[in-house]
N, CA, C and O atoms as a MOPAC input file, in Angstrom:
PM7 MOZYME 1SCF
protein

 N    -63.66300 1   290.89700 1  -101.63600 1
 C    -63.37800 1   290.24500 1  -102.89300 1
 C    -64.57400 1   289.41100 1  -103.35000 1
 O    -64.93000 1   289.40900 1  -104.52800 1
 N    -65.18900 1   288.70200 1  -102.39900 1
 C    -66.36100 1   287.88900 1  -102.76600 1
 C    -67.51400 1   288.76700 1  -103.23600 1
 O    -68.18800 1   288.45900 1  -104.21900 1
 N    -67.72500 1   289.85100 1  -102.52700 1
 C    -68.81000 1   290.75400 1  -102.88600 1
 C    -68.56100 1   291.37300 1  -104.26500 1
 O    -69.48000 1   291.46900 1  -105.07800 1
 N    -67.33100 1   291.78800 1  -104.52700 1
 C    -67.02900 1   292.36100 1  -105.84000 1
 C    -67.19000 1   291.31600 1  -106.95100 1
 O    -67.66600 1   291.64200 1  -108.03800 1
 N    -66.79800 1   290.06700 1  -106.68800 1
 C    -66.97000 1   288.98500 1  -107.66900 1
 C    -68.45500 1   288.82900 1  -108.00800 1
 O    -68.83300 1   288.74500 1  -109.17700 1
 N    -69.29000 1   288.79100 1  -106.96200 1
 C    -70.71600 1   288.58400 1  -107.18700 1
 C    -71.34500 1   289.77800 1  -107.89800 1
 O    -72.15800 1   289.59800 1  -108.80500 1
 N    -70.97800 1   290.99600 1  -107.49600 1
 C    -71.52200 1   292.17400 1  -108.16600 1
 C    -71.07300 1   292.23900 1  -109.61900 1
 O    -71.86600 1   292.55700 1  -110.50400 1
 N    -69.82400 1   291.94300 1  -109.85900 1
 C    -69.29100 1   291.99100 1  -111.21600 1
 C    -70.01500 1   291.00400 1  -112.12400 1
 O    -70.37500 1   291.33900 1  -113.25200 1
 N    -70.22600 1   289.79100 1  -111.63000 1
 C    -70.85100 1   288.75300 1  -112.45500 1
 C    -72.36600 1   288.85000 1  -112.50300 1
 O    -72.97400 1   288.28600 1  -113.41200 1
 N    -72.98400 1   289.52000 1  -111.59200 1
 C    -74.43800 1   289.58700 1  -111.61700 1
 C    -74.96000 1   290.87300 1  -112.24200 1
 O    -75.99400 1   290.84900 1  -112.90900 1
 N    -74.27600 1   291.98700 1  -112.04600 1
 C    -74.78100 1   293.25700 1  -112.53900 1
 C    -74.00400 1   293.77100 1  -113.74700 1
 O    -74.58100 1   293.96100 1  -114.81800 1
 N    -72.72100 1   293.99400 1  -113.58700 1
 C    -71.93600 1   294.70000 1  -114.59400 1
 C    -71.76400 1   293.87100 1  -115.86200 1
 O    -72.14700 1   294.30800 1  -116.94800 1
 N    -71.20200 1   292.70100 1  -115.73100 1
 C    -70.91700 1   291.89500 1  -116.92800 1
 C    -72.17400 1   291.23900 1  -117.50000 1
 O    -72.22800 1   290.90900 1  -118.68400 1
 N    -73.17100 1   291.05800 1  -116.65500 1
 C    -74.40200 1   290.43600 1  -117.12900 1
 C    -75.12700 1   291.35900 1  -118.10300 1
 O    -75.83300 1   290.87400 1  -118.98600 1
 N    -74.97000 1   292.68600 1  -117.96500 1
 C    -75.58300 1   293.64700 1  -118.89000 1
 C    -75.03900 1   293.47400 1  -120.31200 1
 O    -75.75700 1   293.63500 1  -121.29900 1
 N    -73.75900 1   293.14400 1  -120.37800 1
 C    -73.13300 1   292.99300 1  -121.69600 1
 C    -73.11500 1   291.53700 1  -122.17300 1
 O    -72.58400 1   291.23100 1  -123.24100 1
 N    -73.69400 1   290.65400 1  -121.37500 1
 C    -73.74000 1   289.24700 1  -121.73100 1
 C    -72.38500 1   288.56300 1  -121.63600 1
 O    -72.14800 1   287.55600 1  -122.30200 1
 N    -71.49700 1   289.10600 1  -120.81100 1
 C    -70.13900 1   288.55500 1  -120.69100 1
 C    -69.83900 1   288.01400 1  -119.28100 1
 O    -68.66900 1   287.84800 1  -118.93700 1
 N    -70.82600 1   287.74600 1  -118.48900 1
 C    -70.59000 1   287.22400 1  -117.13000 1
 C    -69.96000 1   285.83900 1  -117.24200 1
 O    -70.54700 1   284.93300 1  -117.83400 1
 N    -68.76800 1   285.67400 1  -116.67400 1
 C    -68.08300 1   284.37100 1  -116.78200 1
 C    -68.50300 1   283.40600 1  -115.67700 1
 O    -68.19300 1   282.21700 1  -115.74400 1
 N    -69.21300 1   283.91400 1  -114.65100 1
 C    -69.72100 1   283.04900 1  -113.58000 1
 C    -71.08700 1   283.58900 1  -113.15000 1
 O    -71.18000 1   284.29600 1  -112.14600 1
 N    -72.15600 1   283.26200 1  -113.90200 1
 C    -73.47100 1   283.83100 1  -113.59200 1
 C    -74.03300 1   283.35400 1  -112.25300 1
 O    -73.38700 1   282.59100 1  -111.53500 1
 N    -75.24100 1   283.81200 1  -111.92700 1
 C    -75.83600 1   283.80600 1  -110.58500 1
 C    -75.49600 1   282.65300 1  -109.64500 1
 O    -75.01400 1   282.96600 1  -108.55600 1
 N    -75.67500 1   281.41600 1  -109.90700 1
 C    -75.37000 1   280.47600 1  -108.81200 1
 C    -73.88900 1   280.48900 1  -108.43100 1
 O    -73.50600 1   279.86800 1  -107.43900 1
 N    -73.05600 1   281.18200 1  -109.19900 1
 C    -71.62600 1   281.35700 1  -108.89900 1
 C    -70.92800 1   280.02100 1  -108.63900 1
 O    -70.28200 1   279.83100 1  -107.60900 1
 N    -71.06900 1   279.13000 1  -109.56500 1
 C    -70.50700 1   277.78900 1  -109.42100 1
 C    -68.97500 1   277.82600 1  -109.37800 1
 O    -68.35700 1   277.11000 1  -108.59100 1
 N    -68.36800 1   278.66100 1  -110.22400 1
 C    -66.90400 1   278.74600 1  -110.22100 1
 C    -66.38900 1   279.33300 1  -108.90500 1
 O    -65.36900 1   278.88200 1  -108.38300 1
 N    -67.08700 1   280.33200 1  -108.36900 1
 C    -66.71600 1   280.90900 1  -107.06900 1
 C    -66.82800 1   279.85600 1  -105.96800 1
 O    -65.97100 1   279.75800 1  -105.09000 1
 N    -67.90000 1   279.07600 1  -106.03500 1
 C    -68.08800 1   277.99900 1  -105.05500 1
 C    -66.95900 1   276.97800 1  -105.15600 1
 O    -66.47800 1   276.48600 1  -104.13600 1
 N    -66.53400 1   276.65600 1  -106.37300 1
 C    -65.43000 1   275.72400 1  -106.57100 1
 C    -64.13300 1   276.28000 1  -105.97800 1
 O    -63.38400 1   275.55500 1  -105.32200 1
 N    -63.87500 1   277.56400 1  -106.21100 1
 C    -62.66800 1   278.18800 1  -105.65100 1
 C    -62.68800 1   278.17800 1  -104.12300 1
 O    -61.67900 1   277.87400 1  -103.48700 1
 N    -63.83100 1   278.50800 1  -103.54300 1
 C    -63.92900 1   278.51700 1  -102.07300 1
 C    -63.79500 1   277.11000 1  -101.49400 1
 O    -63.18400 1   276.93500 1  -100.44000 1
 N    -64.35200 1   276.11700 1  -102.16100 1
 C    -64.21000 1   274.72500 1  -101.69500 1
 C    -62.76100 1   274.27100 1  -101.77400 1
 O    -62.27200 1   273.58000 1  -100.88000 1
 N    -62.07400 1   274.66000 1  -102.84800 1
 C    -60.65900 1   274.31100 1  -102.98700 1
 C    -59.82900 1   274.97500 1  -101.89100 1
 O    -58.93700 1   274.35600 1  -101.31000 1
 N    -60.13400 1   276.23500 1  -101.62100 1
 C    -59.42600 1   276.94300 1  -100.55200 1
 C    -59.64900 1   276.26300 1   -99.19900 1
 O    -58.70900 1   276.10900 1   -98.41900 1
 N    -60.88900 1   275.85700 1   -98.92200 1
 C    -61.19100 1   275.15800 1   -97.66700 1
 C    -60.46600 1   273.81900 1   -97.59300 1
 O    -59.98600 1   273.42300 1   -96.53100 1
 N    -60.38800 1   273.12300 1   -98.73100 1
 C    -59.69700 1   271.82300 1   -98.74100 1
 C    -58.20300 1   271.98300 1   -98.49600 1
 O    -57.57700 1   271.10900 1   -97.89800 1
 N    -57.63000 1   273.09000 1   -98.95200 1
 C    -56.20200 1   273.32600 1   -98.72700 1
 C    -55.95800 1   273.78800 1   -97.28800 1
 O    -54.96200 1   273.40700 1   -96.67300 1
 N    -56.85700 1   274.59800 1   -96.75800 1
 C    -56.66400 1   275.14400 1   -95.41400 1
 C    -56.91800 1   274.12500 1   -94.31400 1
 O    -56.26700 1   274.17800 1   -93.27000 1
 N    -57.83800 1   273.20800 1   -94.52000 1
 C    -58.22200 1   272.26600 1   -93.46300 1
 C    -57.04300 1   271.47300 1   -92.90000 1
 O    -56.90200 1   271.43100 1   -91.67800 1
 N    -56.18600 1   270.83900 1   -93.70900 1
 C    -55.06100 1   270.10200 1   -93.13200 1
 C    -54.08400 1   271.00800 1   -92.37900 1
 O    -53.51500 1   270.61300 1   -91.36100 1
 N    -53.90000 1   272.21900 1   -92.89000 1
 C    -52.97800 1   273.14900 1   -92.21100 1
 C    -53.52700 1   273.51500 1   -90.83400 1
 O    -52.78700 1   273.55400 1   -89.85100 1
 N    -54.82200 1   273.78000 1   -90.77400 1
 C    -55.45100 1   274.11600 1   -89.49200 1
 C    -55.36800 1   272.93200 1   -88.53400 1
 O    -55.08500 1   273.10800 1   -87.34900 1
 N    -55.61500 1   271.72800 1   -89.04600 1
 C    -55.54700 1   270.53300 1   -88.18700 1
 C    -54.13000 1   270.31600 1   -87.65200 1
 O    -53.95100 1   269.95200 1   -86.49000 1
 N    -53.13000 1   270.53900 1   -88.50000 1
 C    -51.74200 1   270.37300 1   -88.04600 1
 C    -51.40100 1   271.39400 1   -86.96700 1
 O    -50.72800 1   271.06300 1   -85.99100 1
 N    -51.85700 1   272.62300 1   -87.13400 1
 C    -51.55700 1   273.63700 1   -86.12000 1
 C    -52.27500 1   273.31700 1   -84.81400 1
 O    -51.73400 1   273.56500 1   -83.73600 1
 N    -53.48700 1   272.76900 1   -84.89800 1
 C    -54.19500 1   272.37300 1   -83.67700 1
 C    -53.47900 1   271.22000 1   -82.98400 1
 O    -53.41100 1   271.18200 1   -81.75500 1
 N    -52.94300 1   270.27900 1   -83.76100 1
 C    -52.19300 1   269.16600 1   -83.16600 1
 C    -50.93800 1   269.66800 1   -82.46800 1
 O    -50.58300 1   269.19100 1   -81.39100 1
 N    -50.26200 1   270.64600 1   -83.09700 1
 C    -49.06600 1   271.20200 1   -82.46100 1
 C    -49.42700 1   271.92600 1   -81.18200 1
 O    -48.70600 1   271.83000 1   -80.18900 1
 N    -50.53800 1   272.65100 1   -81.19400 1
 C    -50.96500 1   273.35700 1   -79.99000 1
 C    -51.33600 1   272.36200 1   -78.89300 1
 O    -51.04300 1   272.59300 1   -77.72000 1
 N    -51.97900 1   271.25800 1   -79.26800 1
 C    -52.33200 1   270.23100 1   -78.28300 1
 C    -51.06700 1   269.62000 1   -77.67800 1
 O    -51.03000 1   269.33900 1   -76.48000 1
 N    -50.04500 1   269.41600 1   -78.48500 1
 C    -48.78000 1   268.87900 1   -77.96700 1
 C    -48.14300 1   269.86700 1   -76.99800 1
 O    -47.62200 1   269.46700 1   -75.95700 1
 N    -48.18200 1   271.16000 1   -77.33600 1
 C    -47.64300 1   272.17300 1   -76.42300 1
 C    -48.42800 1   272.20200 1   -75.12300 1
 O    -47.84900 1   272.33300 1   -74.04500 1
 N    -49.75600 1   272.07800 1   -75.22300 1
 C    -50.58600 1   272.06900 1   -74.02300 1
 C    -50.27700 1   270.85700 1   -73.13900 1
 O    -50.22800 1   270.97200 1   -71.91500 1
 N    -50.06800 1   269.69300 1   -73.77000 1
 C    -49.72000 1   268.49800 1   -72.98900 1
 C    -48.38500 1   268.68000 1   -72.28200 1
 O    -48.23400 1   268.29200 1   -71.12400 1
 N    -47.41300 1   269.27200 1   -72.97700 1
 C    -46.10900 1   269.51200 1   -72.36500 1
 C    -46.23300 1   270.49100 1   -71.19900 1
 O    -45.63100 1   270.28300 1   -70.14600 1
 N    -47.01100 1   271.55400 1   -71.38500 1
 C    -47.20600 1   272.53200 1   -70.30700 1
 C    -47.89900 1   271.88200 1   -69.11400 1
 O    -47.54700 1   272.15600 1   -67.96700 1
 N    -48.88200 1   271.02400 1   -69.37900 1
 C    -49.57600 1   270.32700 1   -68.29100 1
 C    -48.61500 1   269.39500 1   -67.54800 1
 O    -48.66500 1   269.31100 1   -66.32100 1
 N    -47.75400 1   268.70600 1   -68.27000 1
 C    -46.77300 1   267.81400 1   -67.63700 1
 C    -45.80200 1   268.60800 1   -66.76100 1
 O    -45.49200 1   268.20100 1   -65.64100 1
 N    -45.32900 1   269.73800 1   -67.27600 1
 C    -44.41800 1   270.57000 1   -66.49200 1
 C    -45.10300 1   271.12900 1   -65.25400 1
 O    -44.48900 1   271.19800 1   -64.18900 1
 N    -46.37600 1   271.53300 1   -65.37700 1
 C    -47.12800 1   272.00900 1   -64.22300 1
 C    -47.28500 1   270.90600 1   -63.18400 1
 O    -47.16000 1   271.15000 1   -61.98400 1
 N    -47.56200 1   269.68500 1   -63.65600 1
 C    -47.71300 1   268.55900 1   -62.74000 1
 C    -46.41300 1   268.30700 1   -61.98000 1
 O    -46.42600 1   268.10200 1   -60.76600 1
 N    -45.29600 1   268.32300 1   -62.69600 1
 C    -44.00700 1   268.08900 1   -62.03600 1
 C    -43.69700 1   269.18900 1   -61.02800 1
 O    -43.19000 1   268.90700 1   -59.94300 1
 N    -43.99400 1   270.43000 1   -61.37400 1
 C    -43.77600 1   271.54100 1   -60.44300 1
 C    -44.64200 1   271.37100 1   -59.20000 1
 O    -44.16700 1   271.55600 1   -58.07900 1
 N    -45.90100 1   271.02100 1   -59.39600 1
 C    -46.80000 1   270.81100 1   -58.25300 1
 C    -46.32900 1   269.64300 1   -57.39600 1
 O    -46.42800 1   269.69700 1   -56.17000 1
 N    -45.82600 1   268.60100 1   -58.02000 1
 C    -45.33000 1   267.44500 1   -57.27100 1
 C    -44.11400 1   267.82700 1   -56.42900 1
 O    -44.00500 1   267.43100 1   -55.26800 1
 N    -43.19400 1   268.60600 1   -57.02500 1
 C    -42.03000 1   269.06100 1   -56.25900 1
 C    -42.45200 1   269.92900 1   -55.08300 1
 O    -41.91600 1   269.79700 1   -53.98300 1
 N    -43.41200 1   270.81500 1   -55.31700 1
 C    -43.89100 1   271.69100 1   -54.24800 1
 C    -44.54000 1   270.87300 1   -53.13500 1
 O    -44.35300 1   271.16600 1   -51.95400 1
 N    -45.29400 1   269.86200 1   -53.50800 1
 C    -45.93900 1   269.01500 1   -52.49700 1
 C    -44.89500 1   268.25200 1   -51.68200 1
 O    -45.02800 1   268.13600 1   -50.46400 1
 N    -43.86500 1   267.73300 1   -52.33800 1
 C    -42.80300 1   267.02500 1   -51.61100 1
 C    -42.08400 1   267.97000 1   -50.65100 1
 O    -41.76100 1   267.59300 1   -49.52400 1
 N    -41.83600 1   269.19600 1   -51.10300 1
 C    -41.17500 1   270.17100 1   -50.23300 1
 C    -42.05500 1   270.50800 1   -49.03200 1
 O    -41.55400 1   270.66100 1   -47.91800 1
 N    -43.35700 1   270.62300 1   -49.25300 1
 C    -44.27100 1   270.87200 1   -48.13400 1
 C    -44.26700 1   269.70200 1   -47.15200 1
 O    -44.30300 1   269.91100 1   -45.94000 1
 N    -44.22300 1   268.48000 1   -47.66500 1
 C    -44.17000 1   267.32200 1   -46.77500 1
 C    -42.88300 1   267.33000 1   -45.94900 1
 O    -42.89900 1   267.00800 1   -44.76100 1
 N    -41.76600 1   267.70100 1   -46.58600 1
 C    -40.50400 1   267.79200 1   -45.84000 1
 C    -40.57900 1   268.85500 1   -44.75100 1
 O    -40.10900 1   268.64400 1   -43.63300 1
 N    -41.16700 1   269.98900 1   -45.08400 1
 C    -41.30300 1   271.05400 1   -44.09000 1
 C    -42.21600 1   270.63100 1   -42.94100 1
 O    -41.92400 1   270.92100 1   -41.78100 1
 N    -43.32000 1   269.94700 1   -43.25300 1
 C    -44.20200 1   269.44100 1   -42.19300 1
 C    -43.45000 1   268.47800 1   -41.28000 1
 O    -43.58800 1   268.52400 1   -40.05800 1
 N    -42.65800 1   267.60900 1   -41.89000 1
 C    -41.88500 1   266.65400 1   -41.09800 1
 C    -40.89500 1   267.38600 1   -40.18900 1
 O    -40.73800 1   267.02800 1   -39.02100 1
 N    -40.23200 1   268.40600 1   -40.72400 1
 C    -39.26300 1   269.16200 1   -39.94200 1
 C    -39.94500 1   269.90100 1   -38.79000 1
 O    -39.43200 1   269.92800 1   -37.67200 1
 N    -41.10600 1   270.49900 1   -39.07300 1
 C    -41.85300 1   271.19400 1   -38.01400 1
 C    -42.30800 1   270.19500 1   -36.95900 1
 O    -42.24200 1   270.48900 1   -35.76600 1
 N    -42.76300 1   269.02800 1   -37.37500 1
 C    -43.16100 1   268.00000 1   -36.39700 1
 C    -41.98700 1   267.59000 1   -35.51800 1
 O    -42.14500 1   267.40500 1   -34.31100 1
 N    -40.79400 1   267.44500 1   -36.12800 1
 C    -39.61200 1   267.10800 1   -35.33400 1
 C    -39.27800 1   268.21200 1   -34.34100 1
 O    -38.94400 1   267.93800 1   -33.18900 1
 N    -39.36900 1   269.45800 1   -34.79000 1
 C    -39.08700 1   270.58100 1   -33.87900 1
 C    -40.09400 1   270.63100 1   -32.73400 1
 O    -39.71800 1   270.86600 1   -31.58600 1
 N    -41.36000 1   270.41200 1   -33.04000 1
 C    -42.37700 1   270.41200 1   -31.98400 1
 C    -42.16100 1   269.25300 1   -31.02000 1
 O    -42.35700 1   269.40400 1   -29.81400 1
 N    -41.75800 1   268.09900 1   -31.54300 1
 C    -41.49600 1   266.95200 1   -30.67400 1
 C    -40.30400 1   267.24500 1   -29.76600 1
 O    -40.33300 1   266.92500 1   -28.57800 1
 N    -39.25200 1   267.85500 1   -30.32400 1
 C    -38.08600 1   268.20000 1   -29.50200 1
 C    -38.46300 1   269.22500 1   -28.45000 1
 O    -38.01400 1   269.13700 1   -27.30700 1
 N    -39.28000 1   270.19000 1   -28.82100 1
 C    -39.72500 1   271.20400 1   -27.85500 1
 C    -40.55600 1   270.55500 1   -26.74900 1
 O    -40.42300 1   270.89600 1   -25.57400 1
 N    -41.41500 1   269.61200 1   -27.14500 1
 C    -42.22200 1   268.90100 1   -26.15300 1
 C    -41.34700 1   268.09700 1   -25.20300 1
 O    -41.60600 1   268.05100 1   -24.00000 1
 N    -40.30500 1   267.45800 1   -25.74900 1
 C    -39.39300 1   266.69400 1   -24.89800 1
 C    -38.66800 1   267.60700 1   -23.92100 1
 O    -38.51400 1   267.26800 1   -22.74700 1
 N    -38.21800 1   268.77500 1   -24.40300 1
 C    -37.54100 1   269.72100 1   -23.50300 1
 C    -38.49200 1   270.20800 1   -22.41300 1
 O    -38.10000 1   270.34500 1   -21.25400 1
 N    -39.72700 1   270.46400 1   -22.78600 1
 C    -40.71200 1   270.90800 1   -21.79800 1
 C    -40.97100 1   269.80200 1   -20.78200 1
 O    -41.09000 1   270.06300 1   -19.58500 1
 N    -41.05700 1   268.56400 1   -21.26900 1
 C    -41.28300 1   267.42700 1   -20.38700 1
 C    -40.09600 1   267.24300 1   -19.43200 1
 O    -40.28700 1   266.97100 1   -18.24600 1
 N    -38.85700 1   267.39600 1   -19.95900 1
 C    -37.66900 1   267.28300 1   -19.11500 1
 C    -37.62200 1   268.40500 1   -18.07700 1
 O    -37.26000 1   268.16300 1   -16.92500 1
 N    -37.98000 1   269.61400 1   -18.46700 1
 C    -37.99800 1   270.73900 1   -17.52000 1
 C    -39.02700 1   270.49400 1   -16.43300 1
 O    -38.78600 1   270.80700 1   -15.26700 1
 N    -40.15100 1   269.94900 1   -16.79700 1
 C    -41.18800 1   269.63500 1   -15.81000 1
 C    -40.69900 1   268.56900 1   -14.83900 1
 O    -40.95300 1   268.67100 1   -13.63900 1
 N    -39.99900 1   267.54300 1   -15.33700 1
 C    -39.41600 1   266.51600 1   -14.46500 1
 C    -38.38500 1   267.11800 1   -13.52100 1
 O    -38.36100 1   266.78000 1   -12.33700 1
 N    -37.52900 1   268.01200 1   -14.03000 1
 C    -36.53600 1   268.64900 1   -13.15100 1
 C    -37.21500 1   269.43600 1   -12.05200 1
 O    -36.77800 1   269.41100 1   -10.90200 1
 N    -38.27900 1   270.13300 1   -12.40200 1
 C    -39.00400 1   270.92600 1   -11.40500 1
 C    -39.61400 1   270.01200 1   -10.34000 1
 O    -39.57300 1   270.30800 1    -9.14600 1
 N    -40.17100 1   268.91000 1   -10.79700 1
 C    -40.75300 1   267.95400 1    -9.83900 1
 C    -39.65700 1   267.37000 1    -8.96200 1
 O    -39.84200 1   267.24300 1    -7.75200 1
 N    -38.50500 1   267.00800 1    -9.55500 1
 C    -37.38500 1   266.47400 1    -8.78200 1
 C    -36.89600 1   267.49100 1    -7.75600 1
 O    -36.59500 1   267.13600 1    -6.61600 1
 N    -36.81700 1   268.76300 1    -8.16500 1
 C    -36.41200 1   269.81000 1    -7.21500 1
 C    -37.40500 1   269.93700 1    -6.07000 1
 O    -37.02700 1   270.07500 1    -4.90700 1
 N    -38.67600 1   269.88900 1    -6.42400 1
 C    -39.70400 1   269.98800 1    -5.38600 1
 C    -39.61900 1   268.80300 1    -4.42200 1
 O    -39.75500 1   268.96500 1    -3.20900 1
 N    -39.39500 1   267.62900 1    -4.97100 1
 C    -39.31300 1   266.44800 1    -4.11600 1
 C    -38.03100 1   266.42600 1    -3.28600 1
 O    -38.04300 1   266.00800 1    -2.12900 1
 N    -36.91100 1   266.88400 1    -3.88800 1
 C    -35.65700 1   266.86000 1    -3.14300 1
 C    -35.65700 1   267.92000 1    -2.05000 1
 O    -35.05300 1   267.71000 1    -0.99800 1
 N    -36.31700 1   269.04800 1    -2.26900 1
 C    -36.36100 1   270.10200 1    -1.26500 1
 C    -37.51600 1   269.88200 1    -0.32100 1
 O    -37.65800 1   270.61500 1     0.65800 1
 N    -38.34200 1   268.89700 1    -0.58800 1
 C    -39.51700 1   268.59800 1     0.20500 1
 C    -40.37800 1   269.85800 1     0.39500 1
 O    -40.84000 1   270.18800 1     1.48700 1
 N    -40.55800 1   270.53000 1    -0.73900 1
 C    -41.38700 1   271.73600 1    -0.72500 1
 C    -42.74700 1   271.34500 1    -1.26000 1
 O    -42.88300 1   270.63800 1    -2.25800 1
 N    -43.75000 1   271.84000 1    -0.54700 1
 C    -45.11500 1   271.57900 1    -0.99700 1
 C    -45.36400 1   272.32000 1    -2.30500 1
 O    -44.74200 1   273.35200 1    -2.55300 1
 N    -46.24000 1   271.82500 1    -3.12400 1
 C    -46.52400 1   272.48000 1    -4.41000 1
 C    -47.02900 1   273.90200 1    -4.25300 1
 O    -46.90700 1   274.69700 1    -5.18400 1
 N    -47.60300 1   274.25400 1    -3.07500 1
 C    -48.10700 1   275.62000 1    -2.93400 1
 C    -47.00600 1   276.59400 1    -2.52700 1
 O    -47.28900 1   277.76900 1    -2.29400 1
 N    -45.76800 1   276.14000 1    -2.43600 1
 C    -44.63600 1   277.01300 1    -2.15800 1
 C    -44.13900 1   276.99000 1    -0.72400 1
 O    -43.14600 1   277.66100 1    -0.44000 1
 N    -44.76200 1   276.26100 1     0.20700 1
 C    -44.32500 1   276.21600 1     1.60200 1
 C    -43.53100 1   274.95600 1     1.86800 1
 O    -43.82400 1   273.88700 1     1.33300 1
 N    -42.53400 1   275.10300 1     2.69500 1
 C    -41.68600 1   273.97000 1     3.03400 1
 C    -42.45300 1   273.01900 1     3.94400 1
 O    -43.25000 1   273.43700 1     4.78300 1
 N    -42.19100 1   271.73200 1     3.75500 1
 C    -42.94100 1   270.73500 1     4.48800 1
 C    -42.17800 1   270.18500 1     5.55700 1
 O    -42.66800 1   269.32100 1     6.28400 1

């Protein structure tokens, strides 16, 4: 459309002396400036809405990551408790073995004393 406007006003209508917007195309420039002035606030509003959506998405991601981290901490705590219980059972089994060895007066190498 811009190219046709410029060709029409510079070549075709200029031959007949009827160009309504000759070479510097001042009227075309005015129309384009008006269009930019109307579009600018609309573009800014859409960017603000997109920024708000991005902030909301970031907040939701943060909350999801926080929940995941808390769940991992709970799982670590549970695994630590299980390992501690296993260690206690192993320690108790070792004590029973020592008590058996002492009560039977068996040497650690397997021979009776």
